[in-house]
C-alpha positions as CSV (number, residue, x, y, z in Angstrom):
1,M,144.3,118.0,66.9
2,T,144.9,121.3,68.8
3,E,144.8,121.6,72.5
4,F,141.5,123.5,72.3
5,D,139.9,120.8,70.2
6,A,141.1,118.1,72.5
7,V,139.4,119.8,75.5
8,A,136.2,120.5,73.5
9,E,135.9,116.8,72.8
10,A,136.2,116.1,76.5
11,A,132.5,117.2,76.9
12,E,130.4,114.1,76.9
13,V,126.6,113.5,77.2
14,E,127.1,111.9,80.6
15,G,129.1,114.7,82.0
16,F,132.4,116.5,81.7
17,R,135.9,115.2,81.9
18,V,139.2,117.1,81.7
19,S,141.6,116.0,79.0
20,D,145.2,115.2,79.8
21,E,146.3,118.1,77.6
22,R,144.3,120.5,79.8
23,L,145.7,119.1,83.0
24,A,149.3,119.5,81.7
25,R,148.6,123.0,80.6
26,R,147.3,124.0,84.1
27,S,150.5,122.7,85.7
28,L,152.5,125.4,83.9
29,V,151.4,128.3,86.2
30,D,150.5,129.0,89.8
31,R,146.8,128.5,89.8
32,E,146.5,130.4,93.1
33,N,148.1,133.5,91.6
34,M,146.3,134.0,88.3
35,K,146.6,137.8,88.6
36,L,150.2,137.5,87.5
37,V,149.1,135.6,84.5
38,R,146.5,138.2,83.6
39,D,148.9,141.1,84.1
40,G,151.4,139.4,81.8
41,K,149.1,139.5,78.8
42,P,150.4,141.9,76.1
43,L,149.0,145.3,75.8
44,Y,148.2,144.9,72.1
45,Y,145.9,141.9,72.9
46,K,143.9,144.0,75.4
47,V,143.5,146.8,72.9
48,V,142.5,144.5,70.0
49,K,140.0,142.7,72.4
50,R,138.3,146.0,73.4
51,V,138.1,147.2,69.8
52,A,136.7,143.9,68.7
53,D,134.1,144.0,71.5
54,I,132.8,147.3,70.4
55,V,132.8,146.6,66.6
56,L,131.3,143.1,66.8
57,S,128.7,144.0,69.5
58,G,127.6,147.1,67.6
59,G,127.3,145.1,64.4
60,A,125.4,142.3,66.1
61,L,122.9,144.7,67.7
62,I,122.1,146.0,64.2
63,I,121.9,142.6,62.5
64,L,119.9,141.0,65.3
65,S,117.6,143.9,66.1
66,P,114.6,142.1,64.4
67,V,115.2,139.0,66.6
68,M,115.4,141.1,69.7
69,L,112.2,143.0,68.8
70,G,110.4,139.7,68.2
71,A,111.6,138.4,71.6
72,A,110.5,141.6,73.3
73,I,107.0,141.4,71.8
74,A,106.6,137.7,72.7
75,I,107.6,138.4,76.3
76,M,105.1,141.2,76.6
77,V,102.3,139.1,75.1
78,E,102.9,136.2,77.5
79,D,103.7,138.0,80.8
80,G,103.7,141.8,80.3
81,R,106.5,144.1,81.3
82,P,109.3,144.5,82.0
83,V,110.9,143.0,79.0
84,I,114.5,143.5,80.1
85,Y,115.8,142.2,83.5
86,A,118.8,144.0,84.9
87,A,120.5,141.4,87.0
88,P,123.0,142.6,89.7
89,R,126.4,141.1,89.0
90,E,130.1,141.7,89.8
91,G,132.5,142.4,86.9
92,L,136.2,143.0,86.5
93,D,137.9,143.0,90.0
94,G,134.5,142.7,91.7
95,K,133.1,146.0,90.4
96,P,129.2,145.8,90.5
97,F,127.1,146.4,87.4
98,K,123.7,145.6,86.0
99,M,123.7,142.8,83.4
100,Y,120.9,143.1,80.9
101,K,118.9,140.0,79.8
102,F,115.6,139.4,78.2
103,R,113.3,138.4,81.1
104,S,112.8,134.6,80.8
105,M,111.0,134.1,84.1
106,Y,107.7,135.2,85.6
107,R,107.7,138.5,87.3
108,D,107.6,137.0,90.8
109,A,110.5,134.7,90.1
110,E,112.9,136.3,92.7
111,S,110.4,135.7,95.5
112,K,110.4,131.9,94.7
113,L,114.1,131.4,94.5
114,K,114.6,130.7,98.2
115,D,112.1,127.8,98.0
116,L,113.9,126.3,95.1
117,L,117.5,126.5,96.4
118,K,117.2,123.0,97.9
119,Q,116.6,121.6,94.4
120,N,119.7,123.1,93.0
121,E,121.4,120.7,90.5
122,Q,124.6,122.6,90.3
123,T,127.4,122.5,92.8
124,G,128.9,125.6,94.5
125,P,127.3,129.0,94.4
126,A,125.9,128.6,90.9
127,F,122.2,127.8,90.6
128,K,120.7,125.6,87.9
129,I,117.6,123.3,87.9
130,E,116.1,121.6,84.9
131,N,112.4,122.4,84.3
132,D,112.6,125.5,86.5
133,P,108.9,126.3,87.2
134,R,109.7,130.1,87.2
135,I,110.5,130.0,83.5
136,T,107.9,131.1,81.0
137,K,107.1,129.4,77.7
138,V,108.8,132.2,75.8
139,G,111.6,132.1,78.4
140,D,112.3,128.4,77.8
141,F,112.8,129.1,74.0
142,I,115.0,132.2,74.4
143,R,117.1,130.4,77.0
144,K,117.7,127.3,74.8
145,T,118.6,129.6,71.8
146,S,120.6,132.1,74.0
147,I,118.4,134.9,72.7
148,D,117.8,136.0,76.3
149,E,121.5,137.0,76.5
150,L,121.5,139.3,73.5
151,P,120.9,142.5,75.6
152,Q,124.3,141.9,77.1
153,L,125.7,143.3,73.9
154,V,124.9,146.7,75.4
155,N,127.0,145.7,78.5
156,I,129.9,144.8,76.2
157,I,129.7,148.2,74.4
158,K,129.6,149.9,77.8
159,G,132.8,148.1,78.8
160,E,131.3,146.1,81.6
161,M,131.6,142.8,79.8
162,S,133.5,141.3,76.9
163,I,132.4,138.9,74.2
164,V,134.6,136.2,75.6
165,G,135.1,135.8,79.4
166,P,133.9,133.9,82.4
167,R,130.1,133.8,82.8
168,A,128.8,136.3,85.4
169,I,126.9,134.7,88.2
170,Q,125.1,136.2,91.2
171,R,126.4,134.6,94.4
172,T,130.0,135.9,94.3
173,K,130.0,136.5,98.1
174,E,130.3,132.7,98.5
175,F,133.4,132.5,96.4
176,T,136.6,131.0,97.9
177,P,139.8,133.0,97.1
178,H,140.5,130.5,94.4
179,E,137.1,130.9,92.8
180,A,137.2,134.7,93.1
181,Q,140.0,134.7,90.6
182,R,137.2,134.4,88.0
183,L,136.8,138.1,88.6
184,L,140.3,139.0,87.4
185,V,138.8,139.6,83.9
186,K,135.6,141.0,82.5
187,P,132.7,138.5,82.4
188,G,131.8,137.4,78.9
189,L,128.9,136.5,76.7
190,T,130.6,133.2,75.9
191,C,133.4,131.2,77.3
192,Y,134.9,127.7,77.6
193,W,131.9,126.7,79.8
194,Q,129.5,127.7,77.0
195,V,131.1,125.5,74.4
196,M,132.0,122.5,76.5
197,G,128.8,121.3,78.0
198,R,127.3,124.2,79.9
199,S,124.9,122.9,82.6
200,R,126.4,119.4,82.5
201,I,129.7,120.8,84.0
202,D,129.8,121.0,87.7
203,W,131.0,124.1,89.6
204,E,134.5,122.9,90.4
205,D,135.3,122.2,86.7
206,W,133.5,125.4,85.7
207,V,135.9,127.4,87.8
208,E,139.0,125.7,86.4
209,L,137.8,126.3,82.9
210,D,137.5,130.0,83.7
211,L,141.0,130.0,85.0
212,D,142.1,128.1,81.9
213,Y,140.7,131.0,79.9
214,I,142.7,133.5,81.9
215,Q,145.8,131.4,81.2
216,D,145.0,130.9,77.5
217,M,143.7,134.4,76.7
218,S,144.8,135.4,73.2
219,I,143.3,136.7,70.0
220,W,143.3,133.2,68.5
221,T,141.7,131.7,71.6
222,D,138.9,134.2,71.5
223,I,138.3,133.6,67.8
224,K,138.0,129.8,68.4
225,I,135.6,130.2,71.3
226,I,133.4,132.6,69.3
227,A,133.4,130.2,66.4
228,K,132.5,127.2,68.6
229,T,129.7,129.2,70.3
230,F,127.6,129.2,67.2
231,G,127.6,125.4,67.1
232,A,126.8,125.1,70.8
233,V,123.9,127.5,70.5
234,L,122.5,125.7,67.4
235,H,122.6,122.3,69.1
236,G,121.4,123.7,72.5
237,D,123.9,121.3,74.3
238,G,123.5,121.5,78.1
239,S,121.2,124.6,78.0
240,Y,118.4,125.0,80.5
């Protein structure tokens, strides 16, 4: 069993636990100075990663265009326009950008967020609640199948995101210096969090998984995460 497989099997229905292999791996570097780890990645990997992002995202946009058109029509039928929601996010080294998503919530969702914060089921600055009343019927389906995230393929082509990288979240101003190291690489469409339990993982473990990715970044690591993403999406594990 590889280290990646050992960690993937550490995601359980009841929650998330970190494998001994992962803990041993973390001890090999200074987890408070991950910039050195990032800067030490070889140039060929960065070039291959960028080329793969462009080629794979472009191909996916073409192949999945009927699915995206269907999602857009369903959203308009249920709750009108806009179909795309441009969410403000911070990318590589904290640079702001607009992350595109199919709108999965009612148009007045932002105005209701403050009232729902006290029901947050996630720790830290991330926000997750099961059965969020702001989510439309179409939105519930496209979230569970990750169709809502397909417009981020455009962000990837633009160079604002990568196929694999830490998930972009909104409340970055609340990050501690340790947590802010997530921003040392481009946010991604998929990541360790996506394939190891998603919403069942608390914020503290989520951050460590993102730093694990910075530590593990390689062509082979990215291939394995992408491959495992298909299974996670099909099963809908931890998605809401």
